[in-house]
Backbone as CSV, one residue per row, in Angstrom:
resi,resn,N_x,N_y,N_z,CA_x,CA_y,CA_z,C_x,C_y,C_z
1,UNK,106.977,-120.524,117.020,105.949,-119.675,117.755,105.725,-118.382,117.095
2,UNK,104.585,-117.821,116.988,104.127,-116.611,116.404,104.110,-115.535,117.423
3,UNK,105.047,-114.563,117.070,104.965,-113.253,118.084,103.878,-112.208,117.462
4,UNK,103.151,-111.874,118.365,102.104,-110.743,117.927,102.617,-109.386,118.260
5,UNK,102.511,-108.530,117.394,102.940,-107.192,117.801,101.973,-106.379,118.442
6,UNK,102.356,-105.933,119.780,101.509,-105.323,120.527,101.504,-103.603,120.201
7,UNK,100.382,-103.191,119.891,100.492,-101.701,119.426,100.358,-100.899,120.713
8,UNK,101.037,-100.106,120.843,101.159,-99.190,122.208,100.326,-97.857,121.766
9,UNK,99.312,-97.669,122.729,98.555,-96.614,122.323,99.158,-95.229,122.298
10,UNK,98.690,-94.386,121.365,99.409,-92.993,121.476,98.291,-91.939,121.663
11,UNK,98.677,-91.039,122.188,97.723,-89.831,122.409,98.270,-88.454,122.138
12,UNK,97.199,-87.466,121.960,97.644,-86.134,121.487,97.916,-85.517,122.739
13,UNK,98.432,-84.311,122.463,98.876,-83.393,123.658,97.759,-83.215,124.636
14,UNK,96.615,-82.941,124.111,95.508,-82.510,125.097,94.947,-83.675,125.643
15,UNK,94.882,-84.958,125.054,94.543,-86.184,125.754,95.299,-86.454,126.974
16,UNK,96.680,-86.269,126.760,97.575,-86.596,127.858,97.599,-85.635,129.041
17,UNK,97.440,-84.337,128.557,97.382,-83.270,129.718,95.949,-83.469,130.384
18,UNK,95.017,-83.706,129.769,93.670,-83.978,130.470,93.301,-85.250,131.110
19,UNK,94.479,-86.114,131.078,94.390,-87.296,131.733,94.729,-87.130,133.325
20,UNK,94.569,-88.244,133.896,94.852,-88.427,135.377,96.211,-89.057,135.689
21,UNK,96.857,-89.160,134.502,98.169,-89.992,134.477,99.300,-89.188,135.027
22,UNK,99.113,-87.830,134.995,100.210,-86.996,135.435,99.715,-86.016,136.530
23,UNK,100.635,-85.522,137.397,100.439,-84.448,138.402,100.303,-83.284,137.713
24,UNK,99.723,-82.148,138.492,99.730,-80.914,137.829,100.976,-80.282,137.474
25,UNK,102.168,-80.525,138.331,103.385,-80.040,137.967,103.943,-80.811,136.759
26,UNK,103.887,-81.992,136.571,104.110,-82.580,135.252,103.360,-82.151,134.072
27,UNK,102.026,-81.990,134.220,101.274,-81.277,133.283,101.949,-79.951,132.653
28,UNK,102.204,-79.135,133.641,102.902,-77.841,133.352,104.180,-78.026,132.431
29,UNK,104.895,-79.134,132.721,106.150,-79.469,131.828,105.652,-79.988,130.543
30,UNK,104.629,-80.751,130.518,103.944,-81.317,129.155,103.451,-80.181,128.397
31,UNK,102.979,-79.224,128.844,102.477,-77.955,128.060,103.532,-77.477,127.272
32,UNK,104.731,-77.365,128.022,105.948,-76.665,127.172,106.789,-77.733,126.439
33,UNK,106.772,-78.947,126.646,107.479,-79.886,125.825,106.828,-80.628,124.696
34,UNK,105.575,-80.793,124.888,104.686,-81.539,123.724,104.301,-80.623,122.666
35,UNK,104.165,-81.201,121.407,103.893,-80.297,120.316,102.364,-80.501,120.009
36,UNK,101.727,-79.602,119.609,100.351,-79.796,119.307,99.911,-80.599,118.454
37,UNK,100.626,-80.864,117.262,100.455,-81.752,116.084,101.079,-83.095,116.188
38,UNK,101.373,-83.589,117.391,102.091,-84.870,117.440,101.395,-85.788,118.487
39,UNK,101.560,-86.983,118.229,101.079,-88.024,119.088,102.233,-88.717,119.882
40,UNK,101.857,-89.031,121.234,102.883,-89.606,121.922,102.379,-90.803,122.814
41,UNK,103.233,-91.668,123.218,102.821,-92.660,124.138,103.124,-92.214,125.521
42,UNK,102.696,-92.883,126.483,102.881,-92.400,127.919,104.372,-92.492,128.312
43,UNK,104.876,-93.505,127.620,106.311,-93.572,127.923,107.182,-92.492,127.381
44,UNK,106.827,-92.092,126.329,107.507,-90.847,125.578,107.255,-89.858,126.381
45,UNK,106.057,-89.529,126.777,105.867,-88.344,127.757,106.638,-88.395,128.924
46,UNK,106.765,-89.490,129.592,107.487,-89.553,130.810,108.908,-89.290,130.569
47,UNK,109.679,-89.612,129.383,111.000,-89.503,128.930,111.162,-87.998,128.845
48,UNK,110.219,-87.240,128.086,110.405,-85.980,127.975,110.349,-85.120,129.392
49,UNK,109.436,-85.500,130.083,109.479,-84.924,131.416,110.821,-84.880,132.173
50,UNK,111.276,-86.261,132.047,112.636,-86.555,132.920,113.747,-85.699,132.214
51,UNK,113.833,-85.555,130.890,114.896,-84.800,130.216,114.690,-83.380,130.565
52,UNK,113.424,-82.791,130.613,113.204,-81.629,130.947,113.741,-81.264,132.283
53,UNK,113.460,-82.131,133.464,113.775,-81.961,134.673,115.172,-81.859,134.895
54,UNK,115.871,-82.860,134.143,117.284,-82.975,134.363,118.297,-82.126,133.483
55,UNK,117.711,-81.281,132.849,118.398,-80.266,131.820,119.188,-79.085,132.703
56,UNK,120.237,-78.995,132.237,121.188,-77.870,132.858,120.621,-76.491,132.749
57,UNK,120.460,-75.875,133.741,119.928,-74.562,133.728,121.211,-73.469,133.778
58,UNK,120.952,-72.551,132.737,122.126,-71.541,132.476,121.836,-70.262,133.379
C-alpha cells in the first residue's frame, strides 16, 4: 500500500491572527509568542498558546 504524505497547511503570523480560528484573548497571546518571519500550523499555534498559559508567573 502506498502512503501519501499529507501536507499540513502553514500560515504566517498575520494570517493566523486575522483568522476566525482563535478568540480575541488567544489572538493577544499569539501577538506575543509568534514571530513575524515564521510560519506555523494551527496545531503549533495552539501548542504555543497552551505553553504560554501554563507557564509559571514569577
